N, C-alpha and C positions, 0 to 999 in steps of 0.2 A: 364438248357436246358431239360433234362431227367425228367421222372416219376417218382414219390416215389418208387413204383414195380418194376421200371427196374434197381434200385440203391441199394435199401435196400436188406442187408444180399449176396453182389455181391461184389466180388473181385476188387479193384480199379484198378490194373493194367490192368483188363482184357477191362476196359471202357477207360480210357485213357492212353497214352501213355506220362508218365509225364518226360520232358527232366528238368534236372540241370543244372543251370547256374554257369560253375567254377567248376563243380564236375561231376562226373557220379556218377551212380544208387549205384556201387561197393563201390566208396568212399566216399559216402553219409553214407552207412550202416556203413563202417571201421568209420569213425567219431563219430558216434552215439556209438559206440560199445566203442570208447577209451573215448568218453566226456560226454558220456549220453545224448547228445544231437546234433543237428544240425540245423543252421540257416541258409536261402538265398533263393533266388529265385528260380525257377523255371517256366515252361511252358506247355501247352499241345495246343493240337487243339479240340477246342471244336466239338462231333460228330454233332449235330445238326444242326451247319450252316457252320461249317470248318473254323471258326474266331479263331486267338492264343490268349488265355488268359494268362496273367501273374501272378505268385501269390508269396506273401512274404510267407514264411513257417518255418516251427518248428516243429521239429519231437523231442520227448522228453521220454527217456525211466521212465516207471513206474514201482517202484521195491518195492516188499515187507520190513519186518522188517530183512530177512534174505540176502537183498540185490540181491534178484532172479527176473529177468527181469519177471513181470506180463504181459506187453503188451506195446503200445506205445500210446504215446496222439499228434497228429498231429493236429494242426490248422495252415490254410491258408487267407491269405487274400488278395482278388482280387487287383490289383494295375495295370490293361492293361492301365486305362485313365492313370495313373500319368505316366506309361513309355511312351505311345504314347506322351503326352504332353511333356516331355523329351528330346525326339525324336526331336519333333517338334521346341524345343527351340533350339536343338542342330545344325540342320537344320539352321535356322534362322540367328544363331550366325557364321556360316560357311559361308554363304553367304555375311554379313557385313565385315567379314575378307577380303573375296575373292574381293568385291568392294573397302573397303579403301586401300588394297595392291595394287590396279591398279590404283590409285588417284595417280594424279601430287602433291596434297598436303599433306605435313606432317600432320600425325593423331596419337591423344595418348589418351586413354581414362584414368580416375581416379573412385573408388569405392568411397560410399558414406563418406570413412574416408580418402580419397585423396590420396589414394595409387595406384599408379600407374597398371593397369591391362591390356595395352595392346599398342603398338607401331606399326604404321605400316610400310612398308617396305620402305618408302621415308624419313620415321622420323631414321630409324635406319641407312638409307644410308648416310643422312645427318651429323647425329651425331655422326653414330660409336657407340653408346650404347642402350643397352638394359636398360632403366631408371626404369621398376619394380623392379630391385636388389637393387637399390637405395632407401633410405629411403626418400631421399628429391626429389625425379622423378626428374619431366623438370626441376626444379628449381634449380637444381645443375648445370646447363649447361647455364644459364643466367651471362651475363656479371657483375662482383662485382658491379659494378656503378650502373648496372640496377635495382639488384636482390629487393630490399627494395621496392621500388617502384613499380615493377611488382608483385610483393609478394601480396603486399596491394591492388591494384587494383583486382587481380585476387581472394583472397579471400572474398573482399567485394561481389563481382560479385556474389561469388558463395552463401556467406550468405543470400544475395536479391532476387536468384535465376532469375539472370537479365543476358543479354549475353552482354561481353562485348569484344571489340576490343582493343587489347594491340601491342605497338612497341616496340622490344628490340632487343636487341644483343644477339645472342645464339651461343655456341662453337660448329662449325665445326666439322668435323672425322679428318682435318687436324692441329685442333689447335688454327685456325683463328676463332675470331667473326662475323659473319656477321649478318646486319638487318634480323628480321623477321617480 
């Protein structure tokens, strides 16, 4: 947002107060000194509109043939929009978890590989298990006599991308199977 004549030949530090995420300025300088480069995120407040701008940055030492530091190559890519989108997604996920955890129904979610990624409080209270750690997930808690039929119905529904309603016996935290 600044004009070329306002920035060309000027010390960037006098124009922008850059804040490094996870490191301070002295730590970044030490990392560059030790490793020859630093990569990470930084932010500053744009002086023209006071908007916070987030950058993905890289500082790399440029050396001559005698390993003498000649200067630094600095590159930066603005990632403000991506960070804002990421923040909105996290907020949305947290709202979902809050709603799911306050629900009287047992809820669990799995990813595209059928790995359980979430189980609400009611599920954990009923079963007493965090099923995300189990490769079989929720199927591990189905009564042995129901397991084959239920698995087939469930995976058929997943494959066809159709809603399924299944009644089966599920192992409760106290070791007793209950119909769900």
